[in-house]
C-alpha positions in Angstrom: -71.9 240.5 73.9 -70.6 241.9 77.2 -71.4 238.6 78.9 -69.7 236.6 76.1 -66.7 238.9 76.3 -66.5 238.5 80.1 -66.7 234.8 79.8 -63.9 234.7 77.3 -61.8 237.0 79.5 -62.4 234.8 82.5 -61.6 231.7 80.5 -58.4 233.3 79.2 -57.4 234.4 82.7 -58.0 230.9 84.1 -56.0 229.3 81.3 -53.1 231.6 82.0 -53.3 232.0 85.7 -53.5 228.4 86.8 -50.4 227.2 85.0 -48.5 230.4 85.9 -49.1 229.9 89.7 -48.3 226.2 89.4 -45.1 226.8 87.4 -43.9 229.5 89.8 -44.5 227.3 92.9 -42.4 224.5 91.4 -39.8 226.9 90.0 -39.0 228.9 93.1 -38.5 225.7 95.1 -35.6 225.1 92.7 -34.4 228.7 92.1 -34.0 229.8 95.7 -31.6 226.9 96.7 -29.6 227.4 93.5 -29.2 231.2 94.1 -28.1 230.5 97.7 -25.6 227.8 96.5 -24.1 230.2 93.9 -23.8 232.9 96.5 -22.0 230.5 98.9 -19.7 229.4 96.0 -18.9 233.0 95.1 -18.2 234.0 98.7 -16.1 231.0 99.6 -14.2 230.8 96.3 -15.8 227.5 95.5 -16.9 228.9 92.1 -13.2 228.6 91.1 -13.3 224.8 91.7 -16.5 224.4 89.7 -15.0 226.5 86.9 -11.8 224.4 86.9 -13.8 221.1 86.7 -15.9 222.3 83.8 -13.2 224.3 82.1 -12.1 221.7 79.5 -15.6 221.1 78.4 -16.5 224.8 78.3 -13.3 225.7 76.5 -14.0 223.4 73.5 -17.3 225.3 73.1 -15.5 228.6 73.5 -17.0 229.4 76.9 -15.5 230.4 80.3 -15.4 227.7 82.9 -17.8 229.5 85.2 -20.6 228.8 82.7 -20.3 225.1 83.7 -22.3 225.8 86.8 -25.0 227.3 84.6 -25.3 224.2 82.6 -25.1 222.0 85.7 -28.0 223.9 87.2 -30.1 223.4 84.1 -29.2 219.7 83.8 -29.9 218.8 87.5 -32.6 221.5 88.0 -34.4 222.9 85.0 -34.0 225.6 82.3 -35.1 228.4 84.7 -32.5 227.3 87.2 -29.8 227.4 84.6 -30.9 230.9 83.6 -30.9 232.1 87.2 -27.4 230.8 87.6 -26.5 232.7 84.4 -28.0 235.9 85.7 -26.2 235.5 89.0 -22.9 235.4 87.2 -23.5 238.4 85.0 -21.7 240.8 87.3 -18.5 238.7 87.2 -18.4 237.2 83.6 -19.1 239.1 80.4 -20.0 237.0 77.3 -20.4 237.9 73.6 -23.7 237.3 71.9 -22.0 234.3 70.2 -20.9 232.8 73.5 -24.4 233.4 75.0 -26.0 231.7 72.0 -23.7 228.7 72.3 -24.5 228.4 76.0 -28.2 228.8 75.5 -28.3 226.3 72.7 -26.5 223.7 74.9 -29.0 224.4 77.7 -32.0 223.9 75.3 -30.7 220.6 74.2 -29.6 219.2 77.6 -31.6 220.3 80.6 -34.1 219.0 83.2 -32.7 215.5 83.2 -34.4 214.4 86.4 -37.8 215.1 84.9 -37.4 214.6 81.2 -35.1 211.5 81.2 -37.6 210.0 83.7 -40.4 210.6 81.2 -38.4 208.8 78.5 -37.6 206.0 81.0 -41.3 205.5 81.9 -42.2 205.5 78.2 -39.9 202.4 77.8 -36.4 203.7 77.0 -33.1 203.1 78.8 -32.0 206.3 80.5 -28.3 206.2 79.6 -28.6 206.4 75.8 -30.9 209.4 76.1 -28.4 211.1 78.4 -25.5 210.4 76.1 -27.4 211.6 73.1 -28.5 214.9 74.7 -25.1 215.7 76.3 -23.2 214.6 73.2 -25.3 216.5 70.7 -25.3 219.6 73.0 -21.4 219.6 73.0 -21.1 218.8 69.3 -23.6 221.7 68.5 -21.7 224.0 70.8 -18.3 223.1 69.2 -19.8 223.7 65.7 -21.4 227.0 66.7 -18.1 228.2 68.3 -16.2 227.4 65.1 -19.0 228.9 62.9 -19.3 232.2 64.8 -15.5 232.5 65.1 -14.8 231.8 61.4 -17.5 234.2 60.2 -16.8 236.8 63.0 -20.6 236.9 63.7 -22.2 238.0 67.0 -18.9 239.0 68.6 -20.4 242.0 70.3 -20.9 242.0 74.1 -24.2 240.5 75.1 -26.7 242.6 77.0 -29.8 241.1 78.6 -33.0 241.9 76.8 -34.7 241.9 80.2 -32.0 243.1 82.6 -32.1 241.8 86.2 -31.0 243.6 89.4 -27.4 244.0 90.3 -25.8 246.2 93.0 -22.3 247.3 94.0 -23.4 246.8 97.6 -22.0 243.4 98.6 -23.9 243.0 101.9 -26.1 239.9 102.3 -29.2 242.1 102.8 -28.7 243.9 99.5 -28.0 240.6 97.8 -31.2 239.1 99.2 -33.2 242.2 98.0 -31.7 241.9 94.5 -32.5 238.2 94.3 -36.1 238.9 95.3 -36.3 241.6 92.6 -34.9 239.0 90.2 -37.5 236.4 91.2 -40.3 238.9 90.5 -38.8 239.7 87.1 -38.6 236.0 86.3 -42.2 235.5 87.4 -43.3 238.1 85.0 -41.2 236.6 82.2 -42.9 233.3 82.8 -46.3 235.0 82.8 -45.6 236.7 79.5 -44.5 233.4 77.9 -47.7 231.7 79.1 -49.8 234.5 77.8 -48.1 234.5 74.4 -48.4 230.7 74.2 -52.1 230.8 75.1 -52.8 233.5 72.5 -50.9 231.5 69.8 -53.0 228.5 70.7 -56.3 230.4 70.4 -55.2 232.0 67.1 -54.5 228.6 65.6 -50.7 229.3 65.2 -49.8 226.1 67.1 -52.0 224.1 64.8 -50.5 225.6 61.7 -47.0 225.0 63.1 -48.0 221.3 63.6 -49.0 221.0 60.0 -45.7 222.5 58.9 -43.7 219.9 61.0 -45.7 216.8 59.9 -44.1 216.5 56.4 -40.6 216.9 57.9 -41.2 214.1 60.4 -42.5 211.8 57.6 -39.5 212.6 55.5 -37.0 211.5 58.1 -38.7 208.2 58.5 -41.2 208.5 61.3 -44.4 206.5 61.0 -47.9 208.1 60.9 -48.8 206.7 64.3 -46.0 208.5 66.2 -46.0 211.8 64.2 -49.0 213.6 66.0 -47.6 212.8 69.5 -44.1 213.9 68.4 -45.4 217.2 67.1 -47.1 217.9 70.5 -43.7 217.4 72.2 -41.9 219.5 69.7 -44.2 222.4 70.1 -45.5 222.2 73.7 -42.7 220.4 75.5 -41.3 217.0 76.6 -43.7 216.7 79.5 -46.8 217.0 77.4 -45.6 214.8 74.5 -43.9 212.3 76.8 -47.0 211.9 79.0 -49.1 211.2 75.9 -46.6 208.6 74.6 -46.6 206.9 78.0 -50.3 206.5 77.8 -50.0 205.1 74.2 -47.3 202.6 75.2 -49.6 201.2 77.9 -52.2 200.5 75.2 -49.6 198.9 73.0 -50.5 201.0 70.0 -46.9 202.1 69.1 -43.8 200.0 68.5 -40.8 200.5 70.8 -38.7 201.6 67.8 -41.2 204.4 67.1 -41.2 205.4 70.7 -37.4 205.7 70.7 -37.4 207.8 67.5 -40.0 210.1 68.8 -38.5 210.6 72.2 -35.0 211.0 70.8 -36.1 213.9 68.5 -38.3 215.3 71.3 -35.3 215.2 73.7 -33.1 217.1 71.4 -35.7 219.7 70.1 -38.8 220.4 72.1 -40.9 223.3 73.5 -40.1 225.3 70.3 -42.0 228.4 71.4 -41.8 228.7 75.2 -38.2 227.6 75.8 -37.0 229.5 72.8 -38.5 232.7 73.9 -37.1 232.2 77.4 -33.5 231.8 76.3 -33.9 234.6 73.7 -34.7 236.9 76.6 -31.3 236.0 78.0 -29.6 237.0 74.8 -29.5 233.9 72.7 -29.6 234.5 69.0 -32.1 232.7 66.7 -29.4 231.2 64.5 -28.3 228.9 67.3 -31.3 228.4 69.6 -33.6 227.7 66.6 -31.9 227.0 63.3 -28.8 225.0 64.2 -30.5 223.3 67.1 -33.3 222.1 64.7 -30.7 221.0 62.1 -28.6 219.0 64.5 -31.7 217.4 66.1 -33.2 216.3 62.8 -29.8 215.1 61.4 -29.1 213.0 64.5 -32.6 211.5 64.4 -32.4 210.8 60.7 -29.0 209.0 61.0 -30.3 206.9 63.9 -33.5 205.9 62.0 -31.4 205.0 58.9 -29.1 202.8 61.0 -31.7 201.1 63.1 -34.8 200.8 60.8 -34.2 197.1 60.2 -33.3 196.2 63.8 -35.7 193.8 65.5 -37.0 194.2 69.1 -34.2 192.2 70.6 -31.5 194.4 69.2 -33.4 197.6 70.1 -33.8 196.2 73.7 -30.1 195.6 73.8 -29.1 199.2 73.2 -32.0 201.6 73.6 -35.3 200.2 74.9 -36.4 198.4 78.1 -37.7 194.9 78.1 -39.7 195.4 81.3 -42.6 197.4 79.8 
């Protein structure tokens, strides 16, 4: 029994440790330049120019202009980069829970374009429609949430980070660097906790049960049986996992271009249900936006697109959404 337990423990540690180290290596190559850039912008006043540029878009979602740099960091970097930018601005900008939820929902819908849009492109889609869908639905969802929370007076309390990061009144560069290092360590442990939880859920069969719950919903909106299993993988485990599998399937010509588009559209708007959701929840995002309304808008958008295009032939799909050169 002890040998079996030791083997299970080693297996679990390996399953958790390897992706944690790999994720942290990739992540900190992005996070460190972003934190330095934000510090430079804060010290030089450049943050005001960024705020002014993004201010109109942020305002229609009920957010201060400074949050534009958070979204830009997530779009051109990744979700972690956006969150680090968010943490770096905490000392100068205070948001309500509603505003934080709006921002986090927008980040979940539109982030990591350099990687995730590339996945969609390699799977056979044109990159511009995916970018337009993700940015457009993120803004539409943000506008709706702003209206909803304002009209109902919900979540108007100041937001406090569930896992607070380091701040200091000492404005010296040395103290800033020390605080950033503490923040990196905190983020590394957040990532570790997410990977541990995800691995436990896999081993307990929770992910498999979630997949079974999602399958009828995907069939209902019009997705074919061939694409449903791969789509579910993307929804639960992330765009990279699901997208990579779809790329493999497209090479073997088992899935139509139309089905590929439907799958990747839904996957782009709503993916990594567990890991990404837990991550932004730790920053103060409320479940009503980051889960419920994000899911609703993703499924409504995909359903409308399926209904409009279900009778289109390959030529028409190639004209607007898919690539001919695959």
